[in-house]
C-alpha positions as CSV (number, residue, x, y, z in Angstrom):
1,X,109.2,61.0,128.1
2,X,107.3,64.3,128.6
3,X,104.0,64.8,126.9
4,X,105.3,67.9,125.0
5,X,108.0,65.7,123.5
6,X,105.4,63.1,122.3
7,X,103.3,66.0,120.8
8,X,106.4,67.3,119.0
9,X,107.2,63.8,117.6
10,X,103.6,63.5,116.3
11,X,103.8,66.9,114.5
12,X,107.2,65.9,113.0
13,X,105.6,62.5,111.8
14,X,102.7,64.4,110.2
15,X,105.0,66.8,108.4
16,X,107.2,63.9,107.3
17,X,104.2,62.1,105.8
18,X,103.1,65.2,103.9
19,X,106.7,65.8,102.7
20,X,107.3,62.2,101.7
21,X,104.0,62.1,99.7
22,X,104.9,65.3,97.9
23,X,108.1,63.7,96.6
24,X,106.9,60.1,96.1
25,X,103.5,59.4,94.6
26,X,101.6,57.2,96.9
27,X,98.1,55.7,96.4
28,X,95.4,55.5,99.0
29,X,96.1,51.8,99.1
30,X,99.6,52.6,100.4
31,X,97.9,54.8,103.1
32,X,95.7,51.8,104.2
33,X,98.7,49.6,104.4
34,X,100.5,52.2,106.5
35,X,97.5,52.5,108.8
36,X,97.3,48.7,109.1
37,X,101.0,48.5,110.0
38,X,100.7,51.2,112.7
39,X,97.6,49.5,114.1
40,X,99.3,46.2,114.3
41,X,102.3,47.7,116.1
42,X,100.0,49.5,118.6
43,X,98.1,46.3,119.2
44,X,101.2,44.2,119.9
45,X,102.8,47.0,122.0
46,X,99.6,47.4,124.0
47,X,99.1,43.7,124.8
48,X,99.2,43.4,128.6
49,X,102.0,40.8,128.6
50,X,104.4,42.6,126.2
51,X,103.5,46.3,126.8
52,X,106.0,48.6,125.3
53,X,105.8,52.4,125.5
54,X,108.3,52.8,122.7
55,X,106.4,50.4,120.5
56,X,103.2,52.2,121.2
57,X,104.8,55.5,120.3
58,X,106.2,54.1,117.1
59,X,102.7,52.8,116.1
60,X,101.1,56.2,116.8
61,X,103.9,58.0,114.8
62,X,103.2,55.7,111.8
63,X,99.5,56.6,112.0
64,X,100.4,60.3,112.2
65,X,102.5,59.9,109.0
66,X,99.7,58.1,107.3
67,X,97.4,61.0,108.1
68,X,99.9,63.3,106.5
69,X,100.0,61.2,103.4
70,X,96.2,61.1,103.3
71,X,96.0,64.9,103.6
72,X,98.4,65.5,100.7
73,X,96.5,63.0,98.5
74,X,93.2,64.7,99.3
75,X,94.7,68.1,98.5
76,X,95.9,66.8,95.1
77,X,92.5,65.2,94.4
78,X,90.6,68.4,95.3
79,X,92.6,70.2,92.6
80,X,92.3,67.6,89.9
81,X,88.9,68.3,88.4
82,X,89.8,71.1,86.1
83,X,93.0,69.3,85.0
84,X,90.7,66.7,83.3
85,X,89.5,69.5,81.0
86,X,92.9,71.1,80.5
87,X,94.6,71.2,77.1
88,X,91.5,69.7,75.4
89,X,91.4,70.8,71.7
90,X,89.0,70.5,68.8
91,X,90.0,71.6,65.4
92,X,93.4,72.9,66.8
93,X,91.5,75.2,69.2
94,X,91.1,74.9,72.9
95,X,87.7,73.7,74.1
96,X,86.2,76.4,76.4
97,X,84.5,75.8,79.7
98,X,82.4,78.1,81.8
99,X,83.5,78.7,85.4
100,X,81.8,80.8,88.1
101,X,83.4,82.0,91.3
102,X,85.1,85.1,92.8
103,X,88.4,87.0,92.6
104,X,90.8,86.5,95.5
105,X,93.8,88.5,94.3
106,X,94.8,90.9,91.5
107,X,98.3,91.6,90.4
108,X,98.7,93.7,87.2
109,X,97.4,91.4,84.4
110,X,97.1,88.3,86.5
111,X,94.0,87.4,88.6
112,X,93.7,84.5,91.0
113,X,90.2,83.2,90.6
114,X,88.4,80.8,93.0
115,X,86.2,78.6,90.8
116,X,83.1,77.3,92.7
117,X,81.0,76.0,89.7
118,X,81.9,74.3,86.5
119,X,79.4,74.2,83.6
120,X,80.0,71.7,80.8
121,X,77.3,70.6,78.3
122,X,74.5,72.3,80.3
123,X,75.6,70.4,83.4
124,X,76.8,72.2,86.5
125,X,79.4,70.7,88.9
126,X,80.4,72.1,92.3
127,X,84.2,72.5,92.5
128,X,86.6,74.4,94.7
129,X,89.8,75.2,92.7
130,X,91.9,78.3,92.1
131,X,92.7,79.3,88.5
132,X,95.2,81.8,87.3
133,X,93.5,84.2,84.8
134,X,95.8,86.2,82.5
135,X,94.0,89.2,81.0
136,X,94.6,92.8,80.3
137,X,91.0,93.8,80.8
138,X,90.9,93.9,84.6
139,X,90.7,97.6,85.3
140,X,87.1,97.4,86.4
141,X,87.6,94.2,88.5
142,X,88.3,94.1,92.2
143,X,89.0,91.6,94.9
144,X,85.9,89.7,96.2
145,X,83.9,90.3,93.0
146,X,81.8,87.3,91.7
147,X,82.4,86.7,88.0
148,X,82.0,84.0,85.4
149,X,84.9,83.2,83.0
150,X,84.7,81.4,79.7
151,X,87.7,80.0,77.9
152,X,90.0,76.9,77.4
153,X,91.8,75.6,80.5
154,X,95.5,75.1,80.2
155,X,98.2,73.4,82.2
156,X,100.9,76.0,82.9
157,X,104.1,75.5,80.9
158,X,107.6,75.7,82.4
159,X,110.2,78.1,81.2
160,X,113.7,77.0,80.2
161,X,115.2,78.2,83.5
162,X,112.1,78.3,85.8
163,X,109.7,75.7,87.0
164,X,106.5,77.7,86.6
165,X,104.3,74.7,87.4
166,X,105.8,74.3,90.9
167,X,105.7,78.0,91.5
168,X,101.9,78.0,90.9
169,X,101.4,74.7,92.7
170,X,102.7,76.2,96.0
171,X,99.8,78.6,95.7
172,X,97.3,75.8,95.1
173,X,97.0,76.7,91.4
174,X,97.2,73.9,88.8
175,X,95.5,75.4,85.8
176,X,95.4,78.7,83.9
177,X,93.2,80.6,81.4
178,X,94.6,83.0,78.8
179,X,92.4,86.0,77.8
180,X,89.1,84.5,79.1
181,X,85.8,86.2,78.5
182,X,84.8,87.7,81.9
183,X,81.3,88.6,82.9
184,X,79.5,89.4,86.2
185,X,78.0,86.4,88.0
186,X,75.6,87.7,90.7
187,X,73.6,84.4,90.8
188,X,76.4,82.2,92.1
189,X,75.5,80.2,95.2
190,X,77.9,80.9,98.1
191,X,77.9,80.1,101.8
192,X,77.2,82.7,104.4
193,X,80.8,82.8,105.6
194,X,82.1,83.1,102.0
195,X,79.8,86.1,101.4
196,X,81.1,87.8,104.5
197,X,84.7,87.1,103.3
198,X,83.9,88.6,99.9
199,X,82.4,91.7,101.4
200,X,85.6,92.1,103.5
201,X,87.7,91.5,100.3
202,X,85.8,94.2,98.5
203,X,86.3,96.8,101.2
204,X,90.0,95.9,101.7
205,X,90.6,96.4,97.9
206,X,89.0,99.9,98.0
207,X,91.1,100.9,101.0
208,X,94.3,99.5,99.5
209,X,93.7,101.3,96.2
210,X,93.1,104.6,98.0
211,X,96.2,104.0,100.1
212,X,98.4,103.4,97.1
213,X,97.1,106.6,95.5
214,X,97.8,108.6,98.6
215,X,101.3,107.2,99.0
216,X,102.1,107.9,95.3
217,X,101.0,111.6,95.7
218,X,103.0,112.0,99.0
219,X,106.4,110.5,97.8
220,X,108.1,110.6,94.5
221,X,109.4,107.6,92.5
222,X,111.1,105.2,92.9
223,X,110.7,105.7,96.7
224,X,106.9,105.4,96.6
225,X,107.2,102.1,94.7
226,X,109.8,100.9,97.2
227,X,107.5,101.7,100.1
228,X,104.6,99.9,98.4
229,X,107.0,96.9,98.1
230,X,107.9,97.1,101.8
231,X,104.3,97.6,103.0
232,X,102.3,95.5,100.6
233,X,104.8,93.2,99.0
234,X,104.2,94.7,95.5
235,X,107.5,95.2,93.7
236,X,106.1,95.2,90.1
237,X,106.5,98.9,89.8
238,X,110.2,98.9,90.8
239,X,112.8,99.4,88.0
240,X,114.5,96.2,86.9
241,X,117.9,97.6,87.9
242,X,116.8,98.2,91.5
243,X,115.2,94.7,91.7
244,X,118.5,93.2,90.6
245,X,120.3,95.2,93.3
246,X,118.0,93.7,95.9
247,X,118.8,90.2,94.5
248,X,122.5,90.8,94.5
249,X,122.6,92.0,98.1
250,X,120.2,89.4,99.5
251,X,117.7,92.0,100.7
252,X,114.8,90.8,98.5
253,X,113.0,89.6,101.7
254,X,112.3,93.3,102.5
255,X,110.0,93.5,99.5
256,X,108.3,90.2,100.3
257,X,105.5,89.9,102.9
258,X,106.9,86.7,104.4
259,X,107.5,85.4,107.9
260,X,111.2,86.2,107.4
261,X,110.2,89.9,107.1
262,X,107.4,90.0,109.7
263,X,109.4,88.2,112.4
264,X,112.1,90.9,112.2
265,X,109.5,93.6,112.1
266,X,107.6,92.2,115.0
267,X,110.6,92.0,117.2
268,X,111.8,95.4,116.2
269,X,108.4,96.9,117.0
270,X,108.4,95.3,120.4
271,X,112.0,96.5,121.1
272,X,111.0,100.1,120.2
273,X,107.6,100.1,122.0
274,X,108.9,98.8,125.3
275,X,110.7,102.2,125.7
276,X,107.3,104.0,125.8
277,X,105.0,101.5,127.6
278,X,105.0,98.3,129.6
279,X,106.1,95.1,127.8
280,X,102.7,93.6,127.9
281,X,101.1,96.7,126.3
282,X,103.9,96.8,123.7
283,X,103.1,93.2,122.8
284,X,99.4,93.9,122.2
285,X,100.2,97.1,120.2
286,X,102.7,95.1,118.0
287,X,100.1,92.4,117.5
288,X,97.4,95.0,116.5
289,X,99.9,96.6,114.0
290,X,100.6,93.2,112.5
291,X,96.8,92.5,112.2
292,X,96.3,95.9,110.4
293,X,99.2,95.3,108.2
294,X,97.8,91.8,107.2
295,X,94.4,93.3,106.4
296,X,95.9,96.1,104.4
297,X,97.8,93.7,102.2
298,X,94.6,91.9,101.4
299,X,95.0,89.0,103.9
300,X,96.2,86.6,101.2
301,X,97.3,83.1,102.2
302,X,101.0,83.9,102.2
303,X,100.5,87.1,104.3
304,X,98.4,85.2,106.8
305,X,101.1,82.5,107.1
306,X,103.7,85.2,107.6
307,X,101.6,87.0,110.2
308,X,101.1,83.7,112.1
309,X,104.9,83.1,112.2
310,X,105.6,86.7,113.3
311,X,102.8,86.6,116.0
312,X,104.1,83.3,117.2
313,X,107.6,84.6,117.8
314,X,106.2,87.8,119.4
315,X,104.0,85.8,121.8
316,X,106.8,83.4,122.7
317,X,109.4,86.1,123.5
318,X,106.9,88.4,125.2
319,X,105.3,86.0,127.6
320,X,108.0,83.2,127.7
321,X,105.4,80.6,128.8
322,X,106.0,78.1,126.0
323,X,107.4,74.9,127.4
324,X,109.2,74.1,124.2
325,X,109.4,76.6,121.4
326,X,110.0,74.0,118.7
327,X,106.5,72.5,119.4
328,X,104.9,75.9,118.8
329,X,106.8,76.3,115.5
330,X,105.9,72.7,114.5
331,X,102.2,73.3,115.4
332,X,102.1,76.5,113.3
333,X,103.8,74.7,110.4
334,X,101.4,71.7,110.7
335,X,98.3,73.9,110.7
336,X,99.6,75.7,107.5
337,X,100.5,72.4,105.8
338,X,97.1,71.0,106.7
339,X,95.4,74.0,105.1
340,X,97.6,73.7,102.0
341,X,99.7,70.5,101.7
342,X,101.8,71.7,98.8
343,X,103.5,74.5,100.7
344,X,105.9,72.1,102.4
345,X,107.6,71.3,99.1
346,X,106.8,74.1,96.7
347,X,106.5,77.3,98.8
348,X,109.9,78.9,99.1
349,X,108.4,81.7,101.3
350,X,107.0,79.1,103.7
351,X,110.4,77.3,103.9
352,X,112.3,80.6,104.5
353,X,109.8,81.7,107.1
354,X,110.0,78.4,108.9
355,X,113.8,78.4,108.9
356,X,114.0,82.1,109.9
357,X,111.9,81.5,113.0
358,X,113.9,78.5,113.9
359,X,117.1,80.7,113.6
360,X,115.6,83.3,115.8
361,X,114.5,80.7,118.4
362,X,117.8,78.7,118.5
363,X,120.7,80.7,117.0
364,X,119.8,84.1,118.5
365,X,120.1,83.0,122.2
366,X,123.6,81.6,121.4
367,X,124.7,84.8,119.8
368,X,123.2,86.9,122.6
369,X,125.1,84.9,125.2
370,X,128.4,85.2,123.2
371,X,128.0,89.0,122.9
372,X,126.5,89.8,126.3
373,X,129.5,92.1,127.1
374,X,128.7,94.4,124.2
375,X,126.5,97.4,124.8
376,X,122.8,97.1,123.9
377,X,122.7,100.4,122.0
378,X,119.0,101.0,122.7
379,X,117.9,97.8,121.0
380,X,120.2,98.1,118.0
381,X,122.4,95.1,119.1
382,X,119.3,93.0,119.6
383,X,118.0,93.8,116.1
384,X,121.4,93.1,114.5
385,X,121.7,89.7,116.3
386,X,118.2,88.7,115.2
387,X,119.1,89.6,111.6
388,X,122.3,87.6,111.7
389,X,120.4,84.6,113.2
390,X,117.9,84.6,110.5
391,X,120.5,85.1,107.8
392,X,122.5,82.1,109.0
393,X,119.4,79.9,109.0
394,X,118.2,80.8,105.5
395,X,121.5,81.3,103.6
396,X,122.0,77.7,102.5
397,X,118.4,77.4,101.2
398,X,118.8,80.7,99.3
399,X,121.9,79.4,97.7
400,X,120.2,76.1,96.8
401,X,117.2,77.8,95.1
402,X,118.8,80.8,93.5
403,X,122.3,79.4,92.7
404,X,124.0,82.4,94.1
405,X,125.5,83.6,97.4
406,X,125.6,87.2,98.3
407,X,128.9,88.1,99.8
408,X,127.6,91.5,100.9
409,X,124.3,90.2,102.3
410,X,125.2,90.4,105.9
411,X,126.6,93.9,106.0
412,X,123.9,95.2,103.8
413,X,121.2,93.7,106.0
414,X,122.8,95.0,109.1
415,X,122.8,98.6,107.7
416,X,119.3,98.4,106.2
417,X,117.2,96.3,108.6
418,X,117.4,98.6,111.7
419,X,115.4,101.3,109.9
420,X,112.8,99.0,108.3
421,X,110.3,99.4,111.1
422,X,110.6,103.2,110.9
423,X,110.3,103.2,107.1
424,X,107.2,101.0,107.4
425,X,105.6,103.2,110.0
426,X,106.4,106.5,108.3
427,X,105.3,105.1,104.9
428,X,102.1,103.8,106.4
429,X,101.4,107.2,108.0
430,X,102.2,109.2,104.9
431,X,99.8,107.0,102.8
432,X,97.0,107.6,105.4
433,X,97.8,111.3,105.7
434,X,97.8,111.6,101.9
435,X,94.3,110.3,101.8
436,X,93.1,113.1,104.2
437,X,95.3,116.0,103.2
438,X,97.9,115.8,100.4
439,X,100.1,118.5,102.1
440,X,100.2,116.5,105.3
441,X,101.0,113.4,103.4
442,X,103.9,115.1,101.7
443,X,105.2,116.4,105.1
444,X,105.2,112.9,106.7
445,X,106.4,111.4,103.4
446,X,109.5,113.6,103.5
447,X,110.7,111.7,106.6
448,X,109.9,108.4,104.9
449,X,111.8,109.6,101.8
450,X,115.0,110.3,103.8
451,X,115.1,106.8,105.3
452,X,114.1,105.0,102.1
453,X,116.7,107.0,100.2
454,X,119.3,105.9,102.7
455,X,118.3,102.3,102.3
456,X,118.2,102.3,98.5
457,X,121.6,104.1,98.5
458,X,123.2,101.4,100.7
459,X,121.7,98.6,98.6
460,X,122.8,100.0,95.3
461,X,126.2,100.8,96.7
462,X,126.9,97.3,97.9
463,X,125.3,95.8,94.8
464,X,127.8,97.7,92.6
465,X,130.9,96.3,94.4
466,X,132.9,93.7,92.4
467,X,132.0,90.1,93.2
468,X,129.1,91.2,95.4
469,X,127.3,88.0,94.5
470,X,129.0,84.7,93.7
471,X,127.5,82.0,91.5
472,X,127.2,78.8,93.4
473,X,125.6,75.4,92.6
474,X,124.3,73.6,95.7
475,X,122.4,70.3,95.2
476,X,120.0,68.7,97.6
477,X,122.7,66.4,99.0
478,X,125.0,69.2,100.1
479,X,122.1,71.2,101.3
480,X,121.2,68.4,103.6
481,X,124.8,68.0,104.8
482,X,125.1,71.7,105.6
483,X,121.9,71.8,107.6
484,X,122.8,68.6,109.5
485,X,126.1,70.2,110.4
486,X,124.4,73.5,111.4
487,X,121.9,71.6,113.6
488,X,124.7,69.7,115.3
489,X,126.7,72.9,115.9
490,X,123.6,74.7,117.3
491,X,122.7,71.7,119.4
492,X,126.2,71.6,120.9
493,X,126.2,75.3,121.8
494,X,122.6,75.2,122.9
495,X,123.2,72.4,125.3
496,X,126.2,74.1,126.8
497,X,124.2,77.3,127.1
498,X,121.5,75.8,129.2
499,X,123.8,73.6,131.2
500,X,125.8,76.6,132.4
């Protein structure tokens, strides 16, 4: 067995341990028992008279799974301090606590707050948890600002048709504060690296605010809001009817900064740039654009994960030096899960990104081989095949989560996605130009307006068709069956492709 295969198995075992622990509550005692079992198997397999390579591998895989379980348990433990104070009441009123920390993200009336200190009864405890603050008094606040908040801590409540707790947990948020009292907290003790990060956050927030203002002046509504959604993942300003049209046509990923979006964009950028420069130069230019895009969006955790996925695919396809692509995907997934163990179960964006990249790695070569006689069309065929590959990989999961299947998703995406890179580039340039000279921003914005108007027209047209989206109920059993069948089918064609 090749070393790369062993490495791949270890990554799978680690991810399995994290995933298993996220569904089945396991104590640290169970982790110790698992470690003991793996150690015993390794000892028996390594004994000189009964040496067994397979037994040794099984023991190491068990230890890798135990490490995954341990990582998940530690992640839950690190986010459990504030839950001890949640929903505490005295005289039918919530008992307030004082938290000090800094702002990591602002979205309308919601603030993601990193709590570093907890003060209760004149005692200060060091913590490291994120809290969702819901307040309307945030006009003077900005990302990276250190503040103190005072108010009762709450466990988020689920809605009748939406598991709000799981939605927040995938972001590492387990508690909320409603209408807290917010004050500056300049005296908070932070590490040197954290202070550098906060300084960067502050500057990024200022740049993003000015960019949004420049884009709003350059392009009229709803096109400026659409471009903000494509560039920054902010779709809160879009009309509800337009958001519903995106949902109906299965094009919501365009408005979400996810690996599903960035992988398509990264490959499209590379396909366009190779016509103007060498492939290696095009790769580095694409990588720089992804980095700038990540910084502009505020470099939040979800955006960074998406950028890692997109950059990984870009690197693999540009240099072609990865012995086994699946190991690179598994390594990226393992690093992300190690950083935040809850994403494996609760983060839909992570799951879609992971599957989309797998689709591009394994389904795209098959489709490319089956359609090699068709003309390339200056990169259009390549982009369409990549879109189809990603769509096939994520369609069952979308149906499972959202209980709907878009009949028009494929044709809509095929018509809309080829111009996404151009829309992003022109929208980005119009926002920058609007900061320097409004007239120049309007001129560049007119080109972005033409393309975005085309996209919105296509999306609304397909969304208005009868039976554009079908209601479907797909449980976890059938989801597993579909993906097992898809894996077997891809494996069959993939084996024939490389045997030929």
